[in-house]
N, CA, C and O atoms as CSV, one atom per row, in Angstrom:
chain,resi,resn,atom,element,x,y,z
A,1,MET,N,N,0.822,-1.194,0.000
A,1,MET,CA,C,0.000,0.000,0.000
A,1,MET,C,C,0.866,1.257,0.000
A,1,MET,O,O,0.523,2.260,-0.626
A,2,LYS,N,N,1.972,1.191,0.698
A,2,LYS,CA,C,2.849,2.351,0.783
A,2,LYS,C,C,3.328,2.790,-0.603
A,2,LYS,O,O,3.413,3.984,-0.893
A,3,GLU,N,N,3.638,1.811,-1.449
A,3,GLU,CA,C,4.122,2.135,-2.792
A,3,GLU,C,C,3.033,2.780,-3.646
A,3,GLU,O,O,3.325,3.666,-4.449
A,4,ILE,N,N,1.789,2.351,-3.485
A,4,ILE,CA,C,0.672,2.972,-4.207
A,4,ILE,C,C,0.536,4.434,-3.785
A,4,ILE,O,O,0.425,5.324,-4.628
A,5,ILE,N,N,0.547,4.669,-2.486
A,5,ILE,CA,C,0.430,6.034,-1.955
A,5,ILE,C,C,1.540,6.914,-2.518
A,5,ILE,O,O,1.288,8.040,-2.945
A,6,LYS,N,N,2.752,6.406,-2.519
A,6,LYS,CA,C,3.898,7.185,-2.990
A,6,LYS,C,C,3.824,7.476,-4.489
A,6,LYS,O,O,3.967,8.626,-4.904
A,7,LYS,N,N,3.603,6.445,-5.301
A,7,LYS,CA,C,3.612,6.623,-6.764
A,7,LYS,C,C,2.463,7.509,-7.242
A,7,LYS,O,O,2.677,8.418,-8.044
A,8,VAL,N,N,1.248,7.253,-6.757
A,8,VAL,CA,C,0.101,8.076,-7.163
A,8,VAL,C,C,0.299,9.509,-6.668
A,8,VAL,O,O,-0.013,10.462,-7.382
A,9,GLY,N,N,0.810,9.660,-5.460
A,9,GLY,CA,C,1.066,10.987,-4.904
A,9,GLY,C,C,2.069,11.784,-5.719
A,9,GLY,O,O,1.882,12.984,-5.922
A,10,GLU,N,N,3.123,11.142,-6.186
A,10,GLU,CA,C,4.117,11.823,-7.021
A,10,GLU,C,C,3.494,12.345,-8.304
A,10,GLU,O,O,3.767,13.470,-8.720
A,11,ILE,N,N,2.659,11.531,-8.928
A,11,ILE,CA,C,2.011,11.938,-10.184
A,11,ILE,C,C,1.048,13.089,-9.934
A,11,ILE,O,O,1.045,14.065,-10.684
A,12,LEU,N,N,0.230,12.990,-8.891
A,12,LEU,CA,C,-0.735,14.041,-8.583
A,12,LEU,C,C,-0.050,15.357,-8.232
A,12,LEU,O,O,-0.450,16.418,-8.708
A,13,SER,N,N,0.981,15.283,-7.399
A,13,SER,CA,C,1.650,16.497,-6.910
A,13,SER,C,C,2.290,17.312,-8.028
A,13,SER,O,O,2.515,18.511,-7.866
A,14,ALA,N,N,2.580,16.687,-9.141
A,14,ALA,CA,C,3.173,17.411,-10.269
A,14,ALA,C,C,2.152,18.311,-10.967
A,14,ALA,O,O,2.539,19.260,-11.648
A,15,ASP,N,N,0.828,18.023,-10.806
A,15,ASP,CA,C,-0.199,18.785,-11.537
A,15,ASP,C,C,-1.232,19.487,-10.672
A,15,ASP,O,O,-1.870,20.432,-11.136
A,16,VAL,N,N,-1.417,19.058,-9.430
A,16,VAL,CA,C,-2.411,19.683,-8.555
A,16,VAL,C,C,-1.838,19.772,-7.135
A,16,VAL,O,O,-0.884,19.071,-6.795
A,17,ASN,N,N,-2.430,20.639,-6.318
A,17,ASN,CA,C,-2.059,20.709,-4.910
A,17,ASN,C,C,-2.633,19.477,-4.234
A,17,ASN,O,O,-3.851,19.308,-4.172
A,18,TYR,N,N,-1.760,18.617,-3.727
A,18,TYR,CA,C,-2.195,17.317,-3.209
A,18,TYR,C,C,-1.406,16.942,-1.955
A,18,TYR,O,O,-0.209,17.208,-1.850
A,19,ARG,N,N,-2.109,16.317,-1.008
A,19,ARG,CA,C,-1.497,15.720,0.177
A,19,ARG,C,C,-2.267,14.445,0.522
A,19,ARG,O,O,-3.450,14.321,0.205
A,20,PHE,N,N,-1.598,13.516,1.162
A,20,PHE,CA,C,-2.249,12.296,1.617
A,20,PHE,C,C,-2.787,12.513,3.032
A,20,PHE,O,O,-2.065,12.986,3.910
A,21,LEU,N,N,-4.037,12.171,3.247
A,21,LEU,CA,C,-4.791,12.213,4.506
A,21,LEU,C,C,-5.165,13.608,5.009
A,21,LEU,O,O,-6.315,13.808,5.400
A,22,ARG,N,N,-4.265,14.566,5.018
A,22,ARG,CA,C,-4.637,15.914,5.450
A,22,ARG,C,C,-3.627,16.917,4.929
A,22,ARG,O,O,-2.476,16.585,4.647
A,23,TRP,N,N,-4.084,18.143,4.810
A,23,TRP,CA,C,-3.207,19.217,4.350
A,23,TRP,C,C,-2.399,19.716,5.533
A,23,TRP,O,O,-2.942,19.931,6.617
A,24,ARG,N,N,-1.134,19.896,5.332
A,24,ARG,CA,C,-0.256,20.459,6.363
A,24,ARG,C,C,0.328,21.755,5.828
A,24,ARG,O,O,0.719,21.834,4.663
A,25,GLY,N,N,0.385,22.758,6.669
A,25,GLY,CA,C,0.946,24.037,6.251
A,25,GLY,C,C,-0.117,24.947,5.667
A,25,GLY,O,O,-1.316,24.713,5.818
A,26,LYS,N,N,0.349,25.987,5.000
A,26,LYS,CA,C,-0.555,26.975,4.419
A,26,LYS,C,C,-1.359,26.357,3.276
A,26,LYS,O,O,-0.807,25.703,2.391
A,27,VAL,N,N,-2.667,26.578,3.315
A,27,VAL,CA,C,-3.570,26.014,2.308
A,27,VAL,C,C,-3.424,26.764,0.989
A,27,VAL,O,O,-3.358,27.993,0.957
A,28,GLN,N,N,-3.375,25.996,-0.100
A,28,GLN,CA,C,-3.337,26.544,-1.454
A,28,GLN,C,C,-4.530,25.979,-2.209
A,28,GLN,O,O,-4.537,24.803,-2.574
A,29,TYR,N,N,-5.535,26.810,-2.443
A,29,TYR,CA,C,-6.761,26.359,-3.115
A,29,TYR,C,C,-6.576,26.393,-4.614
A,29,TYR,O,O,-5.820,27.223,-5.121
A,30,PRO,N,N,-7.250,25.510,-5.339
A,30,PRO,CA,C,-7.904,24.288,-4.875
A,30,PRO,C,C,-6.855,23.259,-4.481
A,30,PRO,O,O,-5.726,23.286,-4.972
A,31,TYR,N,N,-7.244,22.348,-3.586
A,31,TYR,CA,C,-6.339,21.281,-3.194
A,31,TYR,C,C,-7.113,19.976,-3.036
A,31,TYR,O,O,-8.335,19.965,-2.895
A,32,PHE,N,N,-6.359,18.878,-3.066
A,32,PHE,CA,C,-6.938,17.539,-2.951
A,32,PHE,C,C,-6.275,16.778,-1.811
A,32,PHE,O,O,-5.071,16.880,-1.577
A,33,ILE,N,N,-7.108,16.011,-1.109
A,33,ILE,CA,C,-6.655,15.128,-0.043
A,33,ILE,C,C,-6.953,13.696,-0.488
A,33,ILE,O,O,-8.040,13.421,-0.996
A,34,GLY,N,N,-5.998,12.783,-0.303
A,34,GLY,CA,C,-6.179,11.397,-0.726
A,34,GLY,C,C,-6.317,10.437,0.435
A,34,GLY,O,O,-5.777,10.663,1.518
A,35,GLU,N,N,-7.050,9.363,0.194
A,35,GLU,CA,C,-7.214,8.246,1.133
A,35,GLU,C,C,-7.144,6.970,0.321
A,35,GLU,O,O,-7.635,6.930,-0.807
A,36,LEU,N,N,-6.546,5.932,0.867
A,36,LEU,CA,C,-6.447,4.652,0.168
A,36,LEU,C,C,-7.187,3.576,0.941
A,36,LEU,O,O,-7.021,3.444,2.153
A,37,HIS,N,N,-8.014,2.799,0.226
A,37,HIS,CA,C,-8.790,1.726,0.834
A,37,HIS,C,C,-8.597,0.451,0.021
A,37,HIS,O,O,-8.700,0.471,-1.205
A,38,LYS,N,N,-8.318,-0.658,0.706
A,38,LYS,CA,C,-8.176,-1.949,0.033
A,38,LYS,C,C,-9.563,-2.533,-0.202
A,38,LYS,O,O,-10.433,-2.467,0.666
A,39,GLU,N,N,-9.753,-3.099,-1.374
A,39,GLU,CA,C,-11.019,-3.745,-1.742
A,39,GLU,C,C,-10.839,-5.245,-1.679
A,39,GLU,O,O,-10.025,-5.793,-2.423
A,40,GLY,N,N,-11.562,-5.918,-0.827
A,40,GLY,CA,C,-11.498,-7.370,-0.755
A,40,GLY,C,C,-10.119,-7.875,-0.364
A,40,GLY,O,O,-9.257,-7.109,0.067
A,41,GLY,N,N,-9.932,-9.164,-0.522
A,41,GLY,CA,C,-8.648,-9.781,-0.208
A,41,GLY,C,C,-7.867,-10.083,-1.467
A,41,GLY,O,O,-8.423,-10.097,-2.565
A,42,GLY,N,N,-6.598,-10.319,-1.310
A,42,GLY,CA,C,-5.774,-10.692,-2.447
A,42,GLY,C,C,-6.024,-12.148,-2.814
A,42,GLY,O,O,-6.704,-12.876,-2.091
A,43,ASP,N,N,-5.469,-12.558,-3.940
A,43,ASP,CA,C,-5.599,-13.956,-4.328
A,43,ASP,C,C,-4.236,-14.500,-4.749
A,43,ASP,O,O,-3.236,-13.782,-4.719
A,44,GLU,N,N,-4.205,-15.757,-5.135
A,44,GLU,CA,C,-2.936,-16.405,-5.463
A,44,GLU,C,C,-2.268,-15.820,-6.711
A,44,GLU,O,O,-1.077,-16.041,-6.926
A,45,SER,N,N,-3.003,-15.087,-7.526
A,45,SER,CA,C,-2.412,-14.490,-8.730
A,45,SER,C,C,-1.569,-13.262,-8.409
A,45,SER,O,O,-0.832,-12.778,-9.268
A,46,GLY,N,N,-1.670,-12.751,-7.180
A,46,GLY,CA,C,-0.919,-11.559,-6.802
A,46,GLY,C,C,-1.631,-10.275,-7.147
A,46,GLY,O,O,-1.053,-9.194,-7.025
A,47,GLU,N,N,-2.896,-10.371,-7.582
A,47,GLU,CA,C,-3.654,-9.170,-7.937
A,47,GLU,C,C,-4.368,-8.629,-6.710
A,47,GLU,O,O,-4.950,-9.385,-5.932
A,48,GLY,N,N,-4.319,-7.305,-6.544
A,48,GLY,CA,C,-5.040,-6.646,-5.464
A,48,GLY,C,C,-5.775,-5.442,-6.018
A,48,GLY,O,O,-5.328,-4.829,-6.988
A,49,GLU,N,N,-6.901,-5.101,-5.408
A,49,GLU,CA,C,-7.674,-3.947,-5.850
A,49,GLU,C,C,-7.809,-2.956,-4.702
A,49,GLU,O,O,-7.980,-3.329,-3.542
A,50,TYR,N,N,-7.727,-1.673,-5.070
A,50,TYR,CA,C,-7.788,-0.592,-4.102
A,50,TYR,C,C,-8.651,0.535,-4.653
A,50,TYR,O,O,-8.848,0.645,-5.863
A,51,ARG,N,N,-9.159,1.365,-3.758
A,51,ARG,CA,C,-9.822,2.617,-4.139
A,51,ARG,C,C,-9.012,3.745,-3.537
A,51,ARG,O,O,-8.723,3.751,-2.340
A,52,PHE,N,N,-8.651,4.695,-4.375
A,52,PHE,CA,C,-7.920,5.876,-3.941
A,52,PHE,C,C,-8.910,7.038,-4.024
A,52,PHE,O,O,-9.215,7.511,-5.119
A,53,LEU,N,N,-9.409,7.498,-2.888
A,53,LEU,CA,C,-10.395,8.582,-2.867
A,53,LEU,C,C,-9.687,9.928,-2.800
A,53,LEU,O,O,-8.875,10.176,-1.909
A,54,LEU,N,N,-10.007,10.782,-3.750
A,54,LEU,CA,C,-9.468,12.139,-3.774
A,54,LEU,C,C,-10.607,13.113,-3.525
A,54,LEU,O,O,-11.574,13.144,-4.286
A,55,THR,N,N,-10.505,13.900,-2.479
A,55,THR,CA,C,-11.510,14.923,-2.206
A,55,THR,C,C,-10.861,16.269,-2.450
A,55,THR,O,O,-9.846,16.605,-1.841
A,56,GLY,N,N,-11.467,17.044,-3.360
A,56,GLY,CA,C,-10.955,18.361,-3.707
A,56,GLY,C,C,-11.740,19.438,-2.987
A,56,GLY,O,O,-12.948,19.313,-2.790
A,57,PHE,N,N,-11.046,20.496,-2.596
A,57,PHE,CA,C,-11.654,21.605,-1.869
A,57,PHE,C,C,-11.285,22.927,-2.523
A,57,PHE,O,O,-10.182,23.099,-3.043
A,58,TYR,N,N,-12.238,23.862,-2.485
A,58,TYR,CA,C,-11.979,25.215,-2.983
A,58,TYR,C,C,-12.776,26.200,-2.145
A,58,TYR,O,O,-13.924,25.937,-1.787
A,59,ARG,N,N,-12.171,27.314,-1.839
A,59,ARG,CA,C,-12.846,28.398,-1.139
A,59,ARG,C,C,-12.645,29.659,-1.972
A,59,ARG,O,O,-11.517,30.042,-2.279
A,60,GLY,N,N,-13.741,30.290,-2.328
A,60,GLY,CA,C,-13.657,31.519,-3.100
A,60,GLY,C,C,-14.850,31.658,-4.030
A,60,GLY,O,O,-15.804,30.883,-3.972
A,61,GLU,N,N,-14.772,32.644,-4.870
A,61,GLU,CA,C,-15.869,32.979,-5.779
A,61,GLU,C,C,-15.881,32.129,-7.048
A,61,GLU,O,O,-16.942,31.901,-7.630
A,62,ASP,N,N,-14.719,31.663,-7.477
A,62,ASP,CA,C,-14.588,30.996,-8.780
A,62,ASP,C,C,-14.468,29.481,-8.615
A,62,ASP,O,O,-13.365,28.936,-8.650
A,63,ASP,N,N,-15.614,28.796,-8.433
A,63,ASP,CA,C,-15.616,27.335,-8.263
A,63,ASP,C,C,-15.016,26.597,-9.456
A,63,ASP,O,O,-14.606,25.443,-9.329
A,64,MET,N,N,-14.962,27.248,-10.602
A,64,MET,CA,C,-14.414,26.599,-11.794
A,64,MET,C,C,-12.955,26.202,-11.595
A,64,MET,O,O,-12.474,25.286,-12.262
A,65,GLN,N,N,-12.250,26.864,-10.700
A,65,GLN,CA,C,-10.860,26.476,-10.434
A,65,GLN,C,C,-10.790,25.051,-9.893
A,65,GLN,O,O,-9.870,24.300,-10.215
A,66,LEU,N,N,-11.766,24.690,-9.072
A,66,LEU,CA,C,-11.823,23.323,-8.537
A,66,LEU,C,C,-12.096,22.326,-9.661
A,66,LEU,O,O,-11.467,21.269,-9.713
A,67,TYR,N,N,-13.023,22.649,-10.555
A,67,TYR,CA,C,-13.356,21.740,-11.651
A,67,TYR,C,C,-12.215,21.643,-12.668
A,67,TYR,O,O,-12.013,20.588,-13.268
A,68,GLU,N,N,-11.475,22.725,-12.863
A,68,GLU,CA,C,-10.313,22.676,-13.752
A,68,GLU,C,C,-9.227,21.772,-13.164
A,68,GLU,O,O,-8.602,20.998,-13.889
A,69,ALA,N,N,-9.003,21.871,-11.852
A,69,ALA,CA,C,-8.023,21.004,-11.189
A,69,ALA,C,C,-8.481,19.549,-11.265
A,69,ALA,O,O,-7.665,18.657,-11.497
A,70,ALA,N,N,-9.775,19.299,-11.072
A,70,ALA,CA,C,-10.314,17.948,-11.182
A,70,ALA,C,C,-10.110,17.415,-12.600
A,70,ALA,O,O,-9.805,16.236,-12.780
A,71,GLY,N,N,-10.275,18.266,-13.593
A,71,GLY,CA,C,-10.051,17.871,-14.978
A,71,GLY,C,C,-8.615,17.423,-15.216
A,71,GLY,O,O,-8.370,16.492,-15.982
A,72,ARG,N,N,-7.671,18.080,-14.564
A,72,ARG,CA,C,-6.265,17.664,-14.691
A,72,ARG,C,C,-6.056,16.281,-14.087
A,72,ARG,O,O,-5.297,15.476,-14.626
A,73,VAL,N,N,-6.724,16.001,-12.972
A,73,VAL,CA,C,-6.640,14.669,-12.363
A,73,VAL,C,C,-7.189,13.621,-13.332
A,73,VAL,O,O,-6.592,12.559,-13.506
A,74,LEU,N,N,-8.328,13.922,-13.963
A,74,LEU,CA,C,-8.944,12.980,-14.901
A,74,LEU,C,C,-8.037,12.715,-16.098
A,74,LEU,O,O,-8.008,11.600,-16.620
A,75,GLU,N,N,-7.300,13.727,-16.534
A,75,GLU,CA,C,-6.359,13.542,-17.639
A,75,GLU,C,C,-5.188,12.653,-17.223
A,75,GLU,O,O,-4.664,11.899,-18.043
A,76,LEU,N,N,-4.776,12.734,-15.965
A,76,LEU,CA,C,-3.659,11.928,-15.481
A,76,LEU,C,C,-4.003,10.442,-15.414
A,76,LEU,O,O,-3.145,9.587,-15.632
A,77,PHE,N,N,-5.274,10.142,-15.109
A,77,PHE,CA,C,-5.726,8.762,-14.928
A,77,PHE,C,C,-6.998,8.534,-15.740
A,77,PHE,O,O,-8.086,8.478,-15.167
A,78,PRO,N,N,-6.884,8.398,-17.077
A,78,PRO,CA,C,-8.063,8.287,-17.944
A,78,PRO,C,C,-8.968,7.115,-17.557
A,78,PRO,O,O,-8.499,6.042,-17.177
A,79,GLU,N,N,-10.264,7.350,-17.665
A,79,GLU,CA,C,-11.254,6.333,-17.308
A,79,GLU,C,C,-11.169,5.116,-18.223
A,79,GLU,O,O,-11.263,3.979,-17.761
A,80,ASP,N,N,-10.992,5.356,-19.517
A,80,ASP,CA,C,-11.051,4.257,-20.471
A,80,ASP,C,C,-9.758,3.442,-20.558
A,80,ASP,O,O,-9.817,2.221,-20.708
A,81,THR,N,N,-8.609,4.080,-20.469
A,81,THR,CA,C,-7.349,3.354,-20.615
A,81,THR,C,C,-6.561,3.240,-19.319
A,81,THR,O,O,-5.766,2.313,-19.164
A,82,GLY,N,N,-6.763,4.153,-18.397
A,82,GLY,CA,C,-5.994,4.164,-17.164
A,82,GLY,C,C,-4.554,4.555,-17.416
A,82,GLY,O,O,-4.174,4.914,-18.530
A,83,ARG,N,N,-3.773,4.479,-16.379
A,83,ARG,CA,C,-2.345,4.798,-16.460
A,83,ARG,C,C,-1.580,3.647,-15.821
A,83,ARG,O,O,-1.803,3.312,-14.657
A,84,LEU,N,N,-0.687,3.050,-16.581
A,84,LEU,CA,C,0.113,1.941,-16.114
A,84,LEU,C,C,1.343,2.496,-15.395
A,84,LEU,O,O,2.057,3.342,-15.933
A,85,ILE,N,N,1.582,2.011,-14.173
A,85,ILE,CA,C,2.690,2.512,-13.354
A,85,ILE,C,C,3.516,1.321,-12.881
A,85,ILE,O,O,2.993,0.392,-12.266
A,86,GLN,N,N,4.810,1.362,-13.177
A,86,GLN,CA,C,5.717,0.311,-12.711
A,86,GLN,C,C,6.103,0.585,-11.265
A,86,GLN,O,O,6.350,1.726,-10.876
A,87,CYS,N,N,6.149,-0.471,-10.487
A,87,CYS,CA,C,6.525,-0.394,-9.084
A,87,CYS,C,C,7.731,-1.295,-8.841
A,87,CYS,O,O,8.098,-2.113,-9.684
A,88,ARG,N,N,8.320,-1.130,-7.702
A,88,ARG,CA,C,9.449,-1.968,-7.316
A,88,ARG,C,C,9.050,-3.445,-7.299
A,88,ARG,O,O,9.843,-4.309,-7.672
A,89,SER,N,N,7.829,-3.728,-6.869
A,89,SER,CA,C,7.410,-5.130,-6.725
A,89,SER,C,C,6.265,-5.513,-7.665
A,89,SER,O,O,5.496,-6.422,-7.353
A,90,GLY,N,N,6.141,-4.838,-8.806
A,90,GLY,CA,C,5.091,-5.205,-9.747
A,90,GLY,C,C,4.617,-4.042,-10.580
A,90,GLY,O,O,5.377,-3.124,-10.888
A,91,THR,N,N,3.349,-4.093,-10.944
A,91,THR,CA,C,2.741,-3.085,-11.811
A,91,THR,C,C,1.365,-2.739,-11.277
A,91,THR,O,O,0.696,-3.576,-10.671
A,92,MET,N,N,0.940,-1.488,-11.508
A,92,MET,CA,C,-0.428,-1.118,-11.163
A,92,MET,C,C,-1.045,-0.328,-12.300
A,92,MET,O,O,-0.356,0.376,-13.038
A,93,LEU,N,N,-2.354,-0.458,-12.427
A,93,LEU,CA,C,-3.135,0.294,-13.395
A,93,LEU,C,C,-4.086,1.173,-12.598
A,93,LEU,O,O,-4.877,0.680,-11.794
A,94,VAL,N,N,-4.001,2.486,-12.830
A,94,VAL,CA,C,-4.828,3.445,-12.089
A,94,VAL,C,C,-5.728,4.156,-13.083
A,94,VAL,O,O,-5.248,4.738,-14.055
A,95,SER,N,N,-7.041,4.111,-12.843
A,95,SER,CA,C,-7.992,4.777,-13.733
A,95,SER,C,C,-9.075,5.467,-12.912
A,95,SER,O,O,-9.315,5.122,-11.754
A,96,THR,N,N,-9.721,6.442,-13.532
A,96,THR,CA,C,-10.802,7.172,-12.871
A,96,THR,C,C,-12.033,6.301,-12.785
A,96,THR,O,O,-12.417,5.642,-13.751
A,97,GLY,N,N,-12.644,6.305,-11.617
A,97,GLY,CA,C,-13.903,5.606,-11.404
A,97,GLY,C,C,-15.020,6.621,-11.255
A,97,GLY,O,O,-15.318,7.368,-12.187
A,98,GLU,N,N,-15.626,6.648,-10.105
A,98,GLU,CA,C,-16.767,7.514,-9.826
A,98,GLU,C,C,-16.324,8.953,-9.531
A,98,GLU,O,O,-15.265,9.184,-8.947
A,99,ILE,N,N,-17.162,9.917,-9.952
A,99,ILE,CA,C,-16.931,11.327,-9.654
A,99,ILE,C,C,-18.199,11.882,-9.024
A,99,ILE,O,O,-19.279,11.808,-9.610
A,100,LEU,N,N,-18.060,12.439,-7.825
A,100,LEU,CA,C,-19.198,13.041,-7.133
A,100,LEU,C,C,-18.985,14.547,-7.061
A,100,LEU,O,O,-17.984,15.018,-6.521
A,101,THR,N,N,-19.935,15.294,-7.611
A,101,THR,CA,C,-19.784,16.749,-7.640
A,101,THR,C,C,-20.755,17.469,-6.721
A,101,THR,O,O,-20.590,18.664,-6.474
A,102,ASP,N,N,-21.748,16.784,-6.216
A,102,ASP,CA,C,-22.770,17.437,-5.396
A,102,ASP,C,C,-22.589,17.045,-3.930
A,102,ASP,O,O,-23.509,16.531,-3.293
A,103,LEU,N,N,-21.391,17.296,-3.410
A,103,LEU,CA,C,-21.099,16.944,-2.029
A,103,LEU,C,C,-21.537,18.060,-1.092
A,103,LEU,O,O,-21.339,19.236,-1.394
A,104,PRO,N,N,-22.126,17.705,0.034
A,104,PRO,CA,C,-22.492,18.748,0.991
A,104,PRO,C,C,-21.237,19.414,1.542
A,104,PRO,O,O,-20.246,18.748,1.844
A,105,ALA,N,N,-21.293,20.711,1.667
A,105,ALA,CA,C,-20.169,21.475,2.199
A,105,ALA,C,C,-20.600,22.175,3.475
A,105,ALA,O,O,-21.776,22.490,3.659
A,106,ASP,N,N,-19.663,22.408,4.331
A,106,ASP,CA,C,-19.927,23.119,5.573
A,106,ASP,C,C,-20.154,24.593,5.243
A,106,ASP,O,O,-19.236,25.275,4.787
A,107,MET,N,N,-21.353,25.078,5.467
A,107,MET,CA,C,-21.689,26.454,5.096
A,107,MET,C,C,-20.883,27.484,5.881
A,107,MET,O,O,-20.675,28.599,5.402
A,108,GLU,N,N,-20.431,27.129,7.069
A,108,GLU,CA,C,-19.636,28.068,7.856
A,108,GLU,C,C,-18.280,28.327,7.224
A,108,GLU,O,O,-17.732,29.420,7.364
A,109,THR,N,N,-17.729,27.333,6.529
A,109,THR,CA,C,-16.406,27.496,5.930
A,109,THR,C,C,-16.475,27.892,4.460
A,109,THR,O,O,-15.460,28.277,3.880
A,110,GLU,N,N,-17.649,27.805,3.850
A,110,GLU,CA,C,-17.855,28.162,2.443
A,110,GLU,C,C,-16.915,27.410,1.509
A,110,GLU,O,O,-16.355,27.994,0.581
A,111,LEU,N,N,-16.744,26.108,1.758
A,111,LEU,CA,C,-15.901,25.280,0.912
A,111,LEU,C,C,-16.735,24.578,-0.147
A,111,LEU,O,O,-17.820,24.072,0.139
A,112,SER,N,N,-16.224,24.550,-1.371
A,112,SER,CA,C,-16.798,23.723,-2.426
A,112,SER,C,C,-16.002,22.426,-2.429
A,112,SER,O,O,-14.793,22.438,-2.197
A,113,LYS,N,N,-16.684,21.290,-2.696
A,113,LYS,CA,C,-16.008,19.993,-2.660
A,113,LYS,C,C,-16.375,19.154,-3.877
A,113,LYS,O,O,-17.463,19.275,-4.441
A,114,ILE,N,N,-15.435,18.304,-4.260
A,114,ILE,CA,C,-15.640,17.315,-5.308
A,114,ILE,C,C,-14.889,16.057,-4.878
A,114,ILE,O,O,-13.857,16.152,-4.213
A,115,GLN,N,N,-15.389,14.885,-5.248
A,115,GLN,CA,C,-14.685,13.658,-4.909
A,115,GLN,C,C,-14.503,12.801,-6.156
A,115,GLN,O,O,-15.443,12.561,-6.913
A,116,ILE,N,N,-13.277,12.350,-6.345
A,116,ILE,CA,C,-12.918,11.491,-7.470
A,116,ILE,C,C,-12.401,10.170,-6.907
A,116,ILE,O,O,-11.522,10.157,-6.045
A,117,THR,N,N,-12.944,9.076,-7.390
A,117,THR,CA,C,-12.461,7.758,-6.982
A,117,THR,C,C,-11.551,7.221,-8.077
A,117,THR,O,O,-11.961,7.078,-9.229
A,118,LEU,N,N,-10.318,6.928,-7.704
A,118,LEU,CA,C,-9.393,6.274,-8.620
A,118,LEU,C,C,-9.407,4.789,-8.294
A,118,LEU,O,O,-9.281,4.395,-7.135
A,119,GLU,N,N,-9.558,3.977,-9.319
A,119,GLU,CA,C,-9.543,2.527,-9.142
A,119,GLU,C,C,-8.133,2.032,-9.437
A,119,GLU,O,O,-7.561,2.333,-10.485
A,120,VAL,N,N,-7.585,1.272,-8.500
A,120,VAL,CA,C,-6.210,0.788,-8.617
A,120,VAL,C,C,-6.232,-0.739,-8.644
A,120,VAL,O,O,-6.780,-1.384,-7.750
A,121,LYS,N,N,-5.624,-1.302,-9.692
A,121,LYS,CA,C,-5.406,-2.748,-9.761
A,121,LYS,C,C,-3.899,-2.937,-9.729
A,121,LYS,O,O,-3.161,-2.328,-10.504
A,122,ARG,N,N,-3.464,-3.787,-8.823
A,122,ARG,CA,C,-2.027,-3.980,-8.638
A,122,ARG,C,C,-1.680,-5.450,-8.791
A,122,ARG,O,O,-2.345,-6.324,-8.235
A,123,TRP,N,N,-0.627,-5.705,-9.554
A,123,TRP,CA,C,-0.135,-7.058,-9.762
A,123,TRP,C,C,1.276,-7.138,-9.216
A,123,TRP,O,O,2.138,-6.329,-9.561
A,124,LYS,N,N,1.499,-8.115,-8.364
A,124,LYS,CA,C,2.847,-8.333,-7.853
A,124,LYS,C,C,3.582,-9.220,-8.827
A,124,LYS,O,O,3.002,-10.092,-9.475
A,125,GLY,N,N,4.865,-8.977,-8.913
A,125,GLY,CA,C,5.675,-9.797,-9.799
A,125,GLY,C,C,6.892,-9.038,-10.247
A,125,GLY,O,O,7.008,-7.835,-10.017
A,126,LYS,N,N,7.775,-9.724,-10.871
A,126,LYS,CA,C,9.018,-9.122,-11.338
A,126,LYS,C,C,8.737,-8.197,-12.514
A,126,LYS,O,O,7.996,-8.558,-13.428
A,127,ASN,N,N,9.330,-7.000,-12.493
A,127,ASN,CA,C,9.271,-6.086,-13.630
A,127,ASN,C,C,10.189,-6.611,-14.712
A,127,ASN,O,O,11.375,-6.838,-14.474
A,128,ASN,N,N,9.647,-6.803,-15.895
A,128,ASN,CA,C,10.487,-7.322,-16.968
A,128,ASN,C,C,11.118,-6.218,-17.790
A,128,ASN,O,O,11.973,-6.499,-18.629
A,129,GLY,N,N,10.727,-4.973,-17.580
A,129,GLY,CA,C,11.361,-3.841,-18.241
A,129,GLY,C,C,11.082,-3.723,-19.716
A,129,GLY,O,O,11.730,-2.916,-20.382
A,130,LYS,N,N,10.151,-4.485,-20.270
A,130,LYS,CA,C,9.893,-4.439,-21.702
A,130,LYS,C,C,9.096,-3.215,-22.126
A,130,LYS,O,O,9.243,-2.741,-23.252
A,131,ARG,N,N,8.247,-2.694,-21.231
A,131,ARG,CA,C,7.393,-1.566,-21.588
A,131,ARG,C,C,7.741,-0.361,-20.727
A,131,ARG,O,O,7.782,-0.463,-19.501
A,132,LYS,N,N,7.986,0.759,-21.352
A,132,LYS,CA,C,8.323,1.983,-20.632
A,132,LYS,C,C,7.044,2.603,-20.071
A,132,LYS,O,O,6.126,2.920,-20.827
A,133,THR,N,N,6.981,2.773,-18.764
A,133,THR,CA,C,5.844,3.422,-18.096
A,133,THR,C,C,6.391,4.351,-17.032
A,133,THR,O,O,7.600,4.574,-16.959
A,134,ASP,N,N,5.494,4.903,-16.192
A,134,ASP,CA,C,5.921,5.819,-15.128
A,134,ASP,C,C,6.743,5.138,-14.073
A,134,ASP,O,O,7.173,5.780,-13.115
């Protein structure tokens, strides 16, 4: 799980304001917070499935900034093809799953929110180096 958090985080941080679990330091809007959840148990093939939940936040007059940042996330992990990422102990495919745009926000803080679910399939095994990926 640690490798998934690290690799996905590196890709996200290059294009959007992102932190895992909580934002630390001065807030830069819009920003995304990530959480990782394992789906079911593994099997003998070495395949595991995870959900990477990204919640985006924005405070201000121009909510479109949040949707533009979300669009960059969707480009990084396309729904139809996903993004293949090589890991030290195997390979993972990360693609966009569900997108929720009508999330309740705390009216006292005037935050706009969006949630993107990234679906992660991970295969353990030796990297053969035949295909160039991230």
